C-alpha positions in Angstrom: 10.5 -16.4 -18.3 12.7 -14.5 -15.4 15.8 -15.7 -13.4 15.4 -16.2 -9.6 19.1 -15.6 -8.5 18.6 -12.1 -10.3 15.5 -11.4 -8.6 15.1 -10.3 -5.0 13.8 -12.7 -2.3 9.9 -12.7 -2.2 9.1 -12.0 1.9 5.4 -13.0 0.9 4.0 -15.1 -2.1 0.5 -15.9 -3.4 -0.7 -17.8 -6.4 -0.1 -15.1 -8.6 2.1 -12.4 -6.8 5.4 -12.0 -5.0 5.8 -9.5 -2.5 9.6 -8.2 -1.9 11.4 -5.2 -0.8 11.6 -2.3 -3.5 15.2 -2.0 -5.1 16.8 0.6 -7.2 15.7 -1.3 -10.3 12.1 -0.5 -9.4 12.4 2.9 -10.1 11.7 3.2 -13.5 8.5 1.3 -13.4 7.5 2.7 -9.7 8.1 6.4 -11.3 6.3 5.8 -14.1 3.1 4.8 -11.9 3.6 7.7 -9.9 3.7 10.1 -12.6 0.7 8.9 -13.9 -2.5 11.3 -13.3 -5.2 8.7 -13.3 -3.0 6.3 -10.8 -2.8 9.3 -8.7 -6.4 10.7 -8.9 -6.9 10.4 -5.0 -3.5 12.0 -4.0 -2.5 15.9 -4.0 -0.3 15.6 -7.2 1.6 13.1 -9.1 5.3 12.3 -7.6 8.3 12.9 -9.5 11.8 10.6 -10.0 13.6 11.9 -7.0 10.7 11.9 -4.7 9.7 8.2 -5.9 13.9 7.3 -5.4 13.4 8.6 -1.5 10.0 6.7 -1.2 12.3 3.3 -1.9 14.9 4.5 0.5 12.2 5.0 3.3 10.7 1.7 2.7 14.0 0.0 2.6 14.7 1.7 5.8 11.3 0.8 7.4 11.8 -3.0 6.6 15.2 -2.9 8.4 14.0 -1.7 11.2 10.4 -2.7 11.6 10.2 -5.8 9.8 7.4 -4.6 7.1 7.3 -1.8 4.4 5.4 -1.2 1.2 6.4 -4.0 -0.5 7.0 -4.0 -4.3 4.3 -6.3 -6.0 5.4 -8.5 -9.0 3.8 -10.6 -11.1 5.1 -14.4 -10.4 4.9 -15.5 -14.3 7.0 -12.5 -15.5 8.7 -10.7 -12.5 7.0 -7.5 -13.7 6.7 -4.5 -11.3 2.7 -3.9 -11.1 3.1 -1.4 -7.6 3.0 -1.7 -4.2 1.1 -3.4 -1.4 2.3 -3.2 2.0 2.3 -2.2 5.6 3.3 1.7 6.7 3.1 3.5 10.1 0.6 6.4 9.8 3.0 9.5 9.5 0.6 12.2 11.2 -1.1 12.9 14.1 -4.8 12.2 13.9 -7.2 10.4 16.6 -6.4 6.6 15.6 -2.3 7.0 15.7 0.1 5.4 16.4 -1.1 2.7 13.6 0.1 0.8 11.2 -1.8 1.1 7.6 -2.0 -1.8 4.7 -1.7 0.4 1.7 -1.7 -0.5 -2.3 -0.8 1.7 -5.5 -1.1 -0.6 -8.6 -0.3 0.4 -12.2 -3.4 1.2 -14.1 -3.1 -1.8 -16.8 -3.3 -4.1 -13.6 -6.4 -2.8 -12.2 -9.7 -4.4 -11.8 -7.8 -7.9 -11.9 -7.9 -8.7 -8.2 -4.3 -8.1 -7.4 -4.6 -5.5 -4.8 -7.3 -7.6 -2.9 -5.0 -10.8 -3.1 -2.2 -9.1 -2.0 -3.6 -7.0 0.9 -5.0 -10.1 2.2 -1.7 -12.0 2.7 -0.1 -8.5 3.7 -2.7 -8.4 6.6 -2.2 -11.9 7.9 1.6 -11.1 7.7 1.0 -7.9 9.9 -0.7 -10.2 12.5 1.1 -13.4 12.4 4.4 -12.5 11.8 5.0 -8.9 12.9 2.2 -9.1 15.8 0.3 -6.3 15.2 -3.1 -6.2 17.1 -4.7 -3.7 14.6 -4.1 -2.6 11.0 -5.8 0.6 9.4 -6.7 1.5 5.7 -7.8 5.1 4.9 -8.2 7.0 1.9 -10.3 9.9 0.4 -14.0 9.5 0.9 -14.6 9.3 -3.1 -11.8 6.4 -3.9 -14.6 3.9 -4.3 -12.4 1.1 -5.8 -9.7 1.4 -2.5 -13.1 1.1 -0.4 -14.1 -2.3 -2.5 -10.8 -3.4 -1.6 -10.7 -2.8 2.0 -14.2 -4.5 2.4 -13.0 -7.2 0.8 -10.2 -7.7 3.1 -12.7 -7.6 6.0 -11.6 -4.4 7.2 -14.7 -2.5 8.7 -15.6 1.3 8.9 -17.0 3.2 11.9 -18.5 6.5 10.4 -17.3 8.3 13.8 -13.5 7.4 12.7 -14.0 9.6 9.6 -11.8 12.3 9.4 -10.0 15.6 7.4 -6.5 14.6 6.4 -4.3 16.9 8.3 -1.8 17.3 5.5 -4.5 18.7 3.4 -6.4 22.1 3.5 -9.8 21.4 5.1 -11.4 22.7 1.7 -9.6 20.3 -0.4 -12.0 17.9 -2.0 -9.6 15.3 -1.1 -9.7 16.1 2.8 -12.6 14.0 3.7 -11.2 10.6 4.5 -12.9 7.3 5.3 -10.7 5.0 8.0 -11.3 1.2 7.9 -9.9 -1.2 10.8 -9.5 -4.7 11.1 -8.0 -6.5 14.5 -6.0 -9.5 15.0 -8.6 -12.5 14.5 -9.7 -14.5 17.9 
């Protein structure tokens, strides 16, 4: 069991998960996840510890400025860091920007247990109800069937006209073709 007094306050909770701001203490587990080639299959490369620390700092700043970020995703029962799930501004020029995306990355040992979907659903609700977003997008490389499944389970829909070549990748890169999914505020 973990000591709640030493654990950062959760921003969002589900039955099995707590979503909270990333902390320096997350660095070892976060860096290990980012250095796993299988976890990073649909990204151009793995990410080193220094870049991971920069990501933590950036997401802390995002939370202070925007009220949302890519949240650390931890198991309630053990407080184990299992990845991140959260909201992030699209950081490149593209036909659907400006936009806020819902994104996730989980440690391989926690794949296929419904955690990404469980957390993404509450993050989407948080984005609409607490942040006041009108639309949330999600995108991935066309080959990333697991993330596409999560998007669809979360109620995001795809228009083939929105698919795009990621502007930060060479047009000939096998990861460049991306699919875009969207969800708009209910009502």
